[in-house]
TORVOBA-496274 format. One line per 8 residues: number of its first residue (from 1); their letters; for each residue x, y, z of C-alpha. Coordinates in pm, 1 decimal. Example, Ala and Ser with C-alpha at 12.3 -4.5 7.8 and 13.67 -1.06 7.14 Angstrom:
REM TORVOBA-496274
1 = as = 1230.0:-450.0:780.0  1367.0:-106.0:714.0 $
//
This chain:
REM TORVOBA-496274
1 = mfkvntks = 3368.6:4121.2:6763.8  3344.2:4084.1:6388.9  3202.3:4388.2:6208.8  3084.4:4420.3:5851.4  3172.3:4729.5:5654.8  2832.6:4790.9:5497.8  2957.5:5062.0:5266.9  3231.1:4849.2:5111.6 $
9 = sfipvvfl = 3024.8:4528.6:5097.1  2695.6:4668.7:4961.2  2776.0:4637.7:4589.6  2917.0:4279.3:4608.2  2615.8:4171.1:4813.0  2375.8:4313.8:4553.4  2565.2:4135.3:4275.1  2555.3:3812.4:4478.8 $
17 = iillicis = 2178.7:3842.1:4528.8  2121.9:3907.8:4157.4  2346.1:3614.4:4067.1  2159.3:3384.1:4305.2  1825.1:3497.5:4158.7  1948.6:3426.4:3803.6  2086.4:3087.7:3901.9  1763.0:3007.9:4083.2 $
25 = sddiaaek = 1554.3:3109.3:3777.2  1766.1:2895.3:3547.8  1738.0:2601.7:3787.9  1360.8:2640.3:3804.1  1334.0:2648.5:3423.4  1568.0:2354.0:3391.7  1367.2:2156.7:3645.8  1043.9:2249.7:3468.4 $
33 = ysvnnikp = 1151.7:2136.6:3119.5  1387.8:1855.6:3213.0  1307.6:1516.2:3066.3  1370.5:1371.2:3412.1  1064.2:1556.2:3533.3  826.4:1360.9:3305.4  620.2:1092.9:3475.6  721.2:738.6:3371.7 $
41 = elledasa = 370.0:648.6:3254.2  382.1:938.3:3005.6  705.1:806.5:2854.6  563.2:462.2:2782.8  493.2:411.6:2408.4  563.3:783.2:2353.3  789.3:941.9:2094.4  698.3:1290.7:2220.8 $
49 = virknkrk = 538.0:1445.4:2528.9  328.1:1761.1:2518.2  432.7:1942.0:2835.4  187.9:2229.0:2797.7  -81.0:2317.4:2547.8  -267.8:2631.8:2651.1  -519.3:2823.5:2443.9  -673.3:3140.4:2586.4 $
57 = ietrrfnr = -951.7:3321.8:2401.6  -1086.5:3656.5:2514.5  -1330.3:3907.6:2372.5  -1187.5:4258.1:2365.9  -1490.9:4429.3:2213.5  -1762.7:4335.1:1962.3  -1609.3:4121.9:1686.4  -1264.3:4162.7:1836.7 $
65 = irekrhfi = -1118.8:3841.0:1973.8  -766.0:3785.6:2103.0  -630.4:3431.6:2114.0  -310.5:3352.6:2303.3  -137.4:3020.3:2252.7  142.8:2860.5:2452.4  278.2:2522.0:2344.9  567.9:2317.0:2485.0 $
73 = vtiltpaa = 666.0:1973.1:2357.3  955.1:1737.7:2433.1  1084.0:1532.2:2139.8  1206.6:1190.8:2251.6  1279.7:1003.6:1926.5  1346.5:1086.1:1559.5  997.1:958.9:1473.1  850.6:1266.4:1644.8 $
81 = isqgnlfv = 1068.1:1541.3:1496.8  770.8:1690.2:1311.9  589.4:1733.7:1646.3  843.5:1999.7:1735.9  761.2:2206.7:1428.5  504.3:2484.5:1437.3  217.1:2506.2:1186.7  -47.8:2774.6:1241.7 $
89 = nykssfsr = -335.6:2821.9:996.7  -529.0:3148.1:982.5  -753.6:3353.1:754.1  -590.4:3679.6:649.7  -935.2:3834.8:584.6  -1032.7:3793.3:948.3  -715.2:3733.0:1149.5  -371.0:3873.1:1223.7 $
97 = iknfegii = -98.9:3664.4:1382.1  189.6:3818.5:1576.1  439.0:3811.8:1865.0  600.6:3480.1:1781.6  844.0:3341.5:2036.1  1030.7:3014.5:2012.6  1288.3:2863.5:2249.1  1477.4:2533.3:2228.3 $
105 = ydrngkki = 1589.1:2353.8:2546.9  1820.3:2055.7:2593.9  1734.2:1730.9:2775.2  1806.0:1894.8:3111.9  1578.1:2189.8:3040.3  1857.9:2440.6:2982.5  1804.2:2691.8:2704.6  1996.9:2616.6:2383.6 $
113 = relkrdef = 1878.2:2918.3:2184.4  1585.4:3137.6:2088.9  1435.6:3113.8:1740.0  1478.4:3419.1:1520.4  1188.5:3602.2:1360.2  1297.1:3504.9:1008.4  1270.4:3136.7:1105.8  891.0:3177.7:1106.7 $
121 = tdrslyqd = 768.0:3180.8:746.9  423.7:3304.5:642.2  284.4:3169.5:315.3  -35.1:3069.1:138.0  -181.6:2748.6:279.6  -306.1:2626.3:-60.4  -49.6:2782.6:-289.5  -36.3:2477.2:-515.1 $
129 = fsvyedsr = -410.2:2414.7:-505.9  -628.2:2726.9:-490.4  -658.8:3009.6:-738.4  -825.3:3247.3:-494.6  -767.5:3205.4:-124.0  -679.1:3388.8:194.1  -594.9:3086.4:407.8  -239.2:3122.9:525.6 $
137 = lvktevyv = 15.3:2917.0:715.8  286.2:3029.9:954.6  544.0:2759.6:1008.5  887.0:2688.9:1142.6  1084.1:2365.4:1135.2  1323.0:2276.3:1414.9  1594.1:2014.6:1419.8  1823.2:1941.5:1713.4 $
145 = pqmpytve = 2061.0:1645.9:1661.5  2094.2:1569.8:2033.7  1774.1:1410.0:2159.5  1567.9:1445.5:2363.2  1503.2:1819.3:2343.9  1214.8:2055.4:2417.0  1060.4:2332.3:2206.9  843.7:2614.5:2342.7 $
153 = ykyiidhs = 621.0:2842.6:2132.3  414.3:3149.7:2216.0  209.9:3366.8:1979.2  -107.0:3575.6:1953.5  -386.9:3574.6:1696.0  -627.3:3869.8:1673.2  -959.5:3785.4:1505.6  -1222.4:4019.3:1364.4 $
161 = efyfnflw = -1454.7:3719.0:1311.0  -1470.0:3421.9:1544.9  -1794.5:3234.0:1586.5  -1682.6:2960.1:1826.0  -1735.1:2671.8:1585.5  -1423.3:2474.5:1659.9  -1286.4:2152.8:1803.2  -1044.9:2139.1:2096.6 $
169 = apldrkqv = -829.3:1827.2:2064.5  -508.0:1888.5:2260.7  -380.1:1536.1:2191.7  -440.3:1438.9:1829.5  -144.5:1214.6:1745.8  -47.7:854.9:1811.1  255.7:787.0:2029.4  235.1:1132.0:2188.9 $
177 = sleksvle = 140.4:1181.7:2554.7  8.7:1489.3:2732.9  115.9:1642.7:3063.7  -123.8:1936.2:3072.1  -359.5:2119.9:2842.5  -578.9:2418.0:2921.8  -850.9:2592.8:2725.3  -967.6:2922.9:2868.1 $
185 = fnlnediq = -1245.0:3158.4:2754.9  -1267.4:3512.0:2887.6  -1594.6:3632.9:2737.2  -1868.8:3888.3:2752.1  -2155.0:3709.2:2923.0  -2391.3:3766.5:2628.9  -2181.1:3527.6:2414.9  -2362.8:3193.3:2439.8 $
193 = fsyktyny = -2227.2:2861.6:2313.6  -2279.4:2486.4:2342.3  -2014.0:2220.8:2394.3  -1989.6:1842.8:2406.0  -1711.3:1610.4:2521.8  -1616.1:1294.4:2329.8  -1410.6:987.3:2429.6  -1362.5:1112.9:2782.3 $
201 = ddiepeke = -1567.3:1164.0:3095.8  -1763.9:1485.0:3067.7  -1531.2:1775.0:3142.0  -1711.6:2058.4:3312.8  -1529.8:2390.9:3306.2  -1429.4:2595.9:3604.1  -1651.9:2900.8:3579.9  -1572.8:3238.4:3735.8 $
209 = risrnrik = -1726.8:3584.4:3703.0  -1430.9:3817.7:3658.6  -1623.4:4144.8:3619.5  -1977.6:4272.6:3605.2  -2036.5:4143.7:3250.8  -1751.6:3901.4:3185.9  -1715.8:3529.7:3264.2  -1410.3:3304.7:3255.3 $
217 = yrwtldni = -1442.3:2937.6:3155.6  -1151.1:2697.8:3197.8  -1119.2:2335.1:3081.1  -820.9:2121.1:3181.9  -688.7:1787.1:3058.7  -376.2:1635.5:3211.2  -172.2:1316.3:3232.9  -303.6:1144.2:2919.4 $
225 = pafvdepy = -74.9:851.9:2817.3  28.6:800.0:2456.2  -201.6:615.4:2220.0  -18.2:316.3:2078.8  -11.5:260.8:1704.5  -196.5:-51.9:1592.2  -310.6:-175.2:1250.6  -674.2:-110.8:1161.6 $
233 = mpnwshii = -719.2:135.0:1445.3  -1053.1:316.4:1456.6  -1075.7:667.6:1319.1  -899.8:916.6:1550.2  -1235.3:1075.2:1635.0  -1333.5:746.6:1804.7  -1027.2:743.0:2032.7  -883.4:1079.3:2130.6 $
241 = pyirfspk = -1045.3:1304.3:2391.7  -1187.2:1622.6:2242.5  -1456.3:1885.5:2289.1  -1668.3:2045.7:2019.0  -1784.9:2404.8:2063.5  -2072.9:2554.4:1872.5  -2217.5:2907.6:1893.0  -2580.5:2978.4:1963.0 $
249 = efvydgyk = -2600.4:3317.3:1793.8  -2317.3:3463.2:1588.5  -2231.9:3717.4:1321.4  -1996.8:3620.3:1041.1  -1895.5:3882.3:784.4  -2214.6:4073.2:854.0  -2445.0:3769.4:829.5  -2625.1:3698.6:1155.8 $
257 = gnmeswkk = -2677.3:3330.1:1225.0  -2783.0:3074.6:1482.3  -2656.3:2720.2:1535.0  -2885.8:2601.3:1812.2  -3045.8:2357.0:1566.9  -2983.9:2212.7:1220.5  -3291.6:2399.2:1104.9  -3157.4:2736.9:1217.2 $
265 = fgywindl = -2810.6:2670.8:1078.0  -2974.5:2587.4:744.0  -3154.6:2921.7:748.3  -2816.0:3093.4:775.6  -2676.9:2901.4:477.7  -2995.5:2994.1:292.0  -2922.0:3360.3:360.4  -2568.6:3318.2:223.8 $
273 = nanrrdlp = -2700.8:3151.5:-92.1  -2996.0:3383.1:-150.4  -3036.7:3550.0:-492.8  -2731.1:3382.5:-642.3  -2893.6:3155.8:-903.4  -2983.4:3403.9:-1177.4  -2842.9:3313.2:-1521.3  -2808.5:3508.0:-1847.1 $
281 = qetvdqik = -3089.8:3463.1:-2096.5  -2853.9:3302.4:-2348.2  -2781.7:3016.4:-2106.4  -3151.3:2982.5:-2020.8  -3229.3:2944.3:-2391.4  -2952.2:2685.3:-2436.4  -3087.1:2468.9:-2153.8  -3442.1:2490.7:-2287.0 $
289 = elihdved = -3319.3:2383.8:-2629.3  -3111.4:2103.1:-2476.6  -3410.9:1941.5:-2306.0  -3664.6:2023.1:-2575.3  -3893.8:1725.5:-2636.7  -3728.8:1527.0:-2350.1  -4004.1:1384.9:-2132.2  -3807.6:1184.8:-1874.0 $
297 = drekvrli = -3680.4:1394.3:-1581.6  -3384.9:1161.3:-1520.8  -3273.3:1218.2:-1878.8  -3310.6:1593.0:-1830.4  -3088.4:1574.7:-1523.1  -2830.1:1370.7:-1713.6  -2822.1:1618.7:-2004.4  -2795.2:1921.5:-1776.4 $
305 = ynymqsrt = -2526.1:1755.5:-1562.9  -2323.7:1672.5:-1874.3  -2371.8:2031.2:-1993.5  -2231.9:2160.7:-1663.6  -1937.4:1919.5:-1678.4  -1847.9:2020.7:-2034.1  -1850.3:2394.3:-1956.1  -1681.7:2414.1:-1615.7 $
313 = ryvsiqlg = -1380.2:2299.7:-1419.8  -1312.2:2277.2:-1049.9  -1097.1:2546.2:-889.5  -1054.9:2587.6:-513.9  -1162.0:2929.3:-382.8  -1088.3:3003.4:-17.1  -1135.4:3379.2:10.0  -1303.8:3540.1:312.9 $
321 = lgglqpse = -1670.7:3446.8:316.9  -1602.6:3264.4:-12.8  -1509.2:2970.3:201.1  -1878.7:2947.7:291.5  -2074.6:3141.5:27.0  -2104.9:3033.3:-338.1  -2031.5:3269.9:-624.5  -2325.1:3388.8:-829.1 $
329 = aaivdkkg = -2430.1:3140.6:-1096.2  -2391.8:3404.1:-1368.5  -2024.7:3452.9:-1274.4  -1956.8:3077.4:-1287.8  -2139.1:3062.2:-1622.1  -1919.1:3339.0:-1761.8  -1581.9:3227.1:-1623.1  -1633.3:2851.8:-1654.4 $
337 = ygdckdlt = -1486.7:2753.7:-1318.2  -1566.4:2743.4:-948.8  -1528.0:2547.4:-629.1  -1771.9:2287.7:-493.3  -2012.5:2552.2:-362.8  -2005.9:2749.1:-687.2  -2058.7:2447.7:-911.9  -2334.2:2304.2:-692.6 $
345 = nytqalld = -2519.2:2636.1:-688.4  -2466.1:2670.1:-1065.5  -2602.8:2320.7:-1136.1  -2901.0:2397.0:-914.3  -2965.5:2710.6:-1121.3  -2952.6:2508.1:-1445.5  -3200.4:2255.3:-1306.1  -3431.0:2541.4:-1204.1 $
353 = iagiksyy = -3469.3:2622.8:-1574.8  -3601.2:2270.7:-1633.0  -3837.2:2298.9:-1337.7  -3654.0:2021.3:-1150.9  -3639.5:2057.2:-773.1  -3299.2:2026.3:-608.7  -3137.8:2107.6:-275.0  -2794.1:2247.5:-202.5 $
361 = alirsgad = -2637.0:2007.1:48.6  -2339.4:2026.7:285.8  -2136.2:1712.4:355.5  -1816.2:1602.3:527.2  -1635.5:1447.2:232.8  -1313.6:1249.1:230.2  -1159.0:919.6:325.7  -1074.2:1028.3:682.4 $
369 = eidvdpef = -1436.6:1097.3:762.2  -1518.4:1293.0:1079.3  -1835.6:1162.4:1241.2  -2133.3:1395.1:1235.5  -2316.7:1389.4:1567.4  -2684.6:1437.6:1476.2  -2755.7:1549.2:1834.5  -2499.3:1831.6:1827.3 $
377 = pynyfnha = -2542.4:2097.1:1553.4  -2198.7:2207.3:1435.9  -2037.1:2300.8:1106.9  -1870.5:1964.8:1035.4  -1885.0:2016.6:662.0  -1610.4:2069.9:402.5  -1792.2:2009.0:74.9  -2114.4:2077.6:-114.9 $
385 = ilcvvled = -2310.6:1840.4:-339.7  -2658.2:1855.2:-492.7  -2966.3:1651.9:-403.7  -3215.4:1623.1:-692.5  -3569.9:1527.4:-600.4  -3768.6:1348.9:-871.0  -4121.7:1217.6:-850.1  -4014.1:858.3:-782.4 $
393 = dtlwlett = -3644.4:887.2:-703.2  -3367.7:1096.6:-547.2  -3039.2:1161.4:-728.0  -2715.7:1293.3:-580.7  -2473.9:1491.2:-796.5  -2101.8:1542.2:-733.0  -2042.6:1861.3:-931.6  -1663.2:1897.2:-902.1 $
401 = ssivpygy = -1565.6:1611.2:-1134.3  -1562.7:1644.1:-1511.5  -1554.5:1266.5:-1565.6  -1773.3:1102.0:-1299.2  -2114.3:1004.1:-1442.4  -2430.7:1165.4:-1314.4  -2593.8:1004.2:-1013.5  -2266.7:864.9:-879.2 $
409 = iginnsdr = -2125.6:1045.5:-574.1  -1842.1:806.7:-494.6  -1681.3:652.2:-192.3  -1596.1:988.1:-30.5  -1960.4:1100.3:-18.2  -2161.6:781.4:26.9  -2344.1:659.2:337.0  -2288.2:963.4:554.9 $
417 = yvlliteq = -2479.8:1253.2:702.4  -2559.2:1550.0:482.6  -2737.7:1876.5:561.2  -3001.5:1965.8:303.3  -3057.7:2341.3:273.6  -3430.4:2381.7:220.8  -3677.9:2667.9:234.7  -3765.9:2541.9:583.8 $
425 = ggkltktp = -3404.2:2550.9:700.0  -3154.2:2269.1:742.1  -3259.1:1903.1:736.3  -3012.9:1633.1:833.2  -3033.3:1316.7:625.9  -2797.9:1055.4:480.4  -2658.8:990.6:136.4  -2716.5:640.3:-0.6 $
433 = gynikdne = -2466.8:365.2:57.0  -2357.1:106.6:-195.8  -2411.5:-265.3:-154.7  -2088.7:-465.0:-138.2  -2176.6:-642.6:-464.2  -2226.9:-305.2:-634.5  -1853.5:-250.2:-586.6  -1733.9:-553.0:-774.9 $
441 = ikqyanis = -1414.5:-652.2:-948.8  -1527.7:-932.5:-1176.7  -1263.8:-1126.4:-1366.9  -1284.2:-1394.5:-1633.0  -952.1:-1528.3:-1755.9  -883.4:-1793.3:-2018.1  -522.2:-1909.5:-1989.6  -328.7:-2161.7:-2194.8 $
449 = lsdqgnis = -28.9:-2322.4:-2024.8  237.8:-2474.7:-2249.1  459.4:-2768.3:-2158.4  752.7:-2524.1:-2164.6  588.0:-2338.9:-1874.8  477.7:-2030.2:-2068.8  128.3:-1883.2:-2052.2  -94.0:-1705.1:-2301.4 $
457 = anlnkqfs = -394.2:-1531.6:-2146.0  -711.2:-1353.2:-2248.6  -841.7:-1155.2:-1954.9  -1172.6:-971.1:-1928.3  -1219.7:-766.2:-1614.5  -1502.4:-539.6:-1502.8  -1482.4:-274.9:-1230.2  -1809.9:-137.5:-1094.5 $
465 = gfafeerl = -1905.7:112.0:-823.4  -1611.0:201.9:-599.8  -1386.6:-24.6:-807.9  -1483.1:184.8:-1112.3  -1382.6:496.5:-919.6  -1043.1:350.3:-829.2  -965.4:268.0:-1193.4  -1116.1:575.3:-1358.5 $
473 = gitlagkq = -792.5:772.0:-1358.4  -589.5:508.6:-1541.3  -843.3:494.7:-1825.0  -750.1:854.3:-1908.8  -377.2:783.0:-1924.7  -175.9:697.3:-2234.9  -127.0:339.6:-2352.3  226.2:305.6:-2224.6 $
481 = rqkdflln = 134.8:429.4:-1878.8  -161.3:192.3:-1874.3  66.0:-99.1:-1962.7  321.5:-2.3:-1697.9  45.3:23.0:-1437.7  -93.4:-319.7:-1526.9  242.5:-495.0:-1533.7  310.0:-357.2:-1185.7 $
489 = nikvnnae = -26.7:-477.2:-1053.5  -76.2:-821.9:-1203.5  236.6:-951.6:-1025.4  340.2:-1193.7:-1303.5  709.1:-1211.6:-1391.5  824.9:-1193.7:-1752.4  482.1:-1069.9:-1866.7  426.4:-893.0:-2198.8 $
497 = ivdleyke = 101.1:-714.2:-2283.6  -0.6:-785.2:-2641.1  -328.9:-593.6:-2645.5  -514.5:-367.2:-2404.4  -853.4:-199.3:-2427.8  -1073.7:-4.0:-2185.3  -1443.5:68.2:-2220.4  -1664.5:275.7:-1990.4 $
505 = lfdplpri = -2031.6:197.0:-1922.1  -2252.6:414.7:-1706.1  -2592.9:257.5:-1656.0  -2727.0:140.5:-1417.5  -2400.7:149.8:-1219.6  -2084.3:308.2:-1357.5  -1832.0:45.5:-1461.0  -1517.2:-3.8:-1661.8 $
513 = qkhiklna = -1453.4:-305.3:-1879.5  -1095.0:-402.3:-1951.8  -970.1:-656.8:-2202.7  -608.0:-774.3:-2199.8  -409.1:-1019.9:-2403.5  -75.9:-1109.7:-2251.2  201.0:-1365.5:-2261.4  446.1:-1462.6:-1989.9 $
521 = rnyvsrag = 752.4:-1683.3:-2001.0  854.0:-1932.8:-1734.0  544.0:-1895.8:-1518.4  590.5:-2242.8:-1367.3  855.7:-2409.3:-1156.2  975.6:-2769.3:-1211.4  1095.4:-3067.0:-1012.7  1196.8:-3342.2:-1249.7 $
529 = eriffrpv = 895.7:-3423.1:-1469.1  653.8:-3241.9:-1242.6  523.9:-2888.0:-1306.6  415.5:-2652.6:-1025.0  209.9:-2336.1:-1078.3  -23.6:-2105.5:-887.5  -375.4:-2116.7:-1031.2  -489.0:-1793.6:-859.0 $
537 = ifnknvsv = -348.6:-1522.5:-1082.7  -391.2:-1154.8:-1177.8  -493.4:-1044.0:-826.9  -328.1:-821.8:-572.3  -197.2:-1034.9:-290.7  -401.9:-1030.8:28.0  -167.2:-918.4:303.1  -101.6:-1103.9:626.1 $
545 = vpstkerv = -194.3:-917.0:943.6  47.9:-950.1:1236.8  -109.4:-1032.8:1572.7  186.0:-1102.4:1800.1  76.3:-908.0:2108.3  -235.5:-826.0:2302.7  -436.9:-557.6:2129.9  -538.8:-234.8:2305.3 $
553 = ydfeldgy = -804.1:-88.3:2075.8  -1100.9:-220.5:1885.7  -1042.9:-236.6:1511.9  -1229.4:-113.9:1206.9  -1252.1:-266.7:860.1  -1339.6:-74.9:547.5  -1396.2:-361.8:307.3  -1581.7:-212.0:15.9 $
561 = lyhndsiv = -1481.3:-436.2:-279.5  -1624.8:-770.3:-388.3  -1381.7:-992.1:-582.7  -1538.4:-1244.4:-819.0  -1292.0:-1448.2:-1030.8  -1329.9:-1728.7:-1281.9  -1004.4:-1860.8:-1426.7  -1001.7:-2134.0:-1689.3 $
569 = wslpsgyk = -666.9:-2306.2:-1730.1  -603.9:-2510.7:-2044.3  -343.3:-2763.5:-1933.5  -56.9:-2869.8:-2160.2  -106.5:-3181.4:-2368.7  28.3:-3496.0:-2201.7  -14.3:-3361.8:-1847.5  -278.0:-3402.9:-1580.7 $
577 = pgyipeda = -313.1:-3281.3:-1220.2  -114.5:-3488.9:-975.5  -225.3:-3268.8:-687.7  -508.7:-3018.8:-655.6  -547.1:-2829.6:-324.4  -864.5:-2871.9:-128.3  -1146.3:-2625.3:-181.4  -1163.3:-2347.1:76.9 $
585 = rlvtpfgs = -1474.1:-2199.0:234.0  -1431.1:-1933.2:502.3  -1736.8:-1752.3:640.8  -1653.1:-1519.0:929.5  -1787.2:-1202.4:1094.7  -1514.3:-1016.2:902.0  -1599.2:-1138.5:553.6  -1616.4:-1437.9:327.5 $
593 = yhlnydyn = -1376.6:-1633.1:105.5  -1458.4:-1919.9:-131.0  -1210.0:-2100.1:-354.0  -1319.5:-2389.5:-571.4  -1133.6:-2615.3:-819.2  -1314.0:-2804.1:-1095.9  -1107.2:-3030.9:-1325.3  -1255.6:-3148.5:-1657.1 $
601 = qkkgkliv = -1035.0:-3440.2:-1760.5  -1198.2:-3479.9:-2102.1  -1129.0:-3118.2:-2203.8  -801.6:-3090.2:-2014.6  -925.5:-2777.8:-1834.2  -903.9:-2667.2:-1474.4  -1160.1:-2407.4:-1365.1  -1077.2:-2198.4:-1058.1 $
609 = rrkyyekt = -1352.0:-1992.6:-896.9  -1270.8:-1743.5:-626.8  -1500.1:-1504.8:-436.3  -1381.3:-1278.7:-158.1  -1491.6:-970.6:33.3  -1436.6:-805.3:368.9  -1705.5:-630.2:565.6  -1715.5:-271.0:680.6 $
617 = gkfdaeef = -1755.9:-223.9:1053.3  -1609.4:-205.1:1401.0  -1498.9:-517.5:1590.6  -1387.5:-592.4:1946.4  -1014.8:-595.5:2013.2  -1018.3:-959.4:2129.7  -1149.9:-1062.0:1786.7  -838.3:-934.4:1608.2 $
625 = vkfalfrr = -656.2:-1266.8:1636.1  -943.9:-1436.1:1452.3  -931.0:-1167.6:1184.4  -556.6:-1221.5:1146.7  -615.9:-1597.2:1105.4  -883.2:-1524.4:842.6  -636.6:-1312.0:646.4  -358.6:-1569.3:679.3 $
633 = aiyqndrn = -585.0:-1848.3:552.9  -671.5:-1640.7:244.2  -305.7:-1561.0:185.7  -209.1:-1927.6:204.9  -493.5:-2052.1:-15.0  -417.4:-1790.3:-280.1  -58.2:-1912.1:-291.4  -135.2:-2283.4:-314.3 $
641 = kivlvqd = 8.3:-2461.1:-615.8  -122.0:-2718.2:-857.3  112.0:-3008.2:-938.5  101.5:-3146.8:-1293.3  241.0:-3484.6:-1380.8  278.5:-3656.3:-1715.0  -29.0:-3840.8:-1829.0 $
//
């Protein structure tokens, strides 16, 4: 009979059990983070896979919120290296961030190493932009040469202010897929909030009472394939699944507010802005003198706006409640600078002196516009402008620019929702849009072509509306920089600018007039006695759009410029057209293109007229091929050549 000596074998058995537990734990971790464990459909079109994205928010006591985050991502290709880096924004006035952990795993899920504390840097978020700010950024950058690899992060943020106005978008990148994401609230039951799901079936949370006065809410998203990258894709907010959360009642830096309606949210902003428009008597007297004997209110607005522009400059201020509350007008008047809120409030105070009614207004400004849902009150806004109400008109003032003319709010503020802050609370309305022909690039060129193939051109060009805005910066540059910019944009080889002049006009629409004299050698090509040249000149080339595969998403166009060209070619003596391309007329749902040739044999002149614009709007995916054909036809017609033969 075989007997075991329990005394002598006890220690080895314990070691064996511990070893087996360790091996088992490592195997479990390896299986969990192994690339082989990712579902095939999540690898398709993906350069990275988010394995886990968990955010847990719990109230600890009044105005004490703890947020725990756990994020795991597998990097599949070099294109997604940045997805493995950590970037955490927070407000130092209201938040503390701590307990960072970072671990890197290989393709099989085995741990490579843990990140060290000094690999997480904490710096100002706007250090090259703001003068006063408390927005900070914790970041770390990871690089592992052997791909794929996985990175895991854990950290905690403690908040003293957190009013549940935020967006949960666990998958906000193209070519990244999602295995699992969880958002969990552990709240006192008296904390009330609203939420709304976008681009996904409504996601109702699991709801559980965890104590007498506390409730847990849990939202889950899983197995979301990667969004492929396509040209002219809609804004991300039209594609990705996300949920907006908005508080009902809240307290922020001692100011009690309510966001159940736009009206109530406006009352809160009114409270923040209250009693901040007083100005020193000296400034009051200056404004009264400035508008003395001026009867027209529009002219008063223009004079006061120009006064504000001449005395102030824009400086970003992101400090505590300063991210939401404007500085007192008297402080801006004394220091001569402020952010959008400060300058808008200051301009409003100046207009008060003239007895002109105006409203502080919040707007989501910028090219990558986030849609405002009028049915869901939420703080979408990142900018402030001013709405001036006249007896027979409404003006909008962008107060942060020292060079934009009054009444022009630009492409980043036009045709979008804005929240007016009135005595009766918030009122949602829209800023005006600009007609496509308001945003015109109008060109008249008179060009002489010599029999040696050289050209001498006089070009007059006018930029209005959004086109004015695009060119405004170059008008402030030096002559040499202006010439370099033009030579790079007119796309004519061997060109030399002889003379260049800019002139700005501001009424009724802002516009820039440009006059150029230039020469260019060897503009033509030859074949024997024949001369070939492109008659469409001094325009940026319209690009060709590839359409080689079936499209997944609808597409959006943002065509905001109207091109209107007249080019008069004086042909060389002894030559006449041997070939003139056919006129082109394209009218499509995406835009319009007209190209017309008119040859006057008696005067030896060829007149080329070209008009082109693209529409703004959203189009069905199956229409993309037609759009690509429209673009290709324009590209080909613009590149057509005239053939001259000897007379």
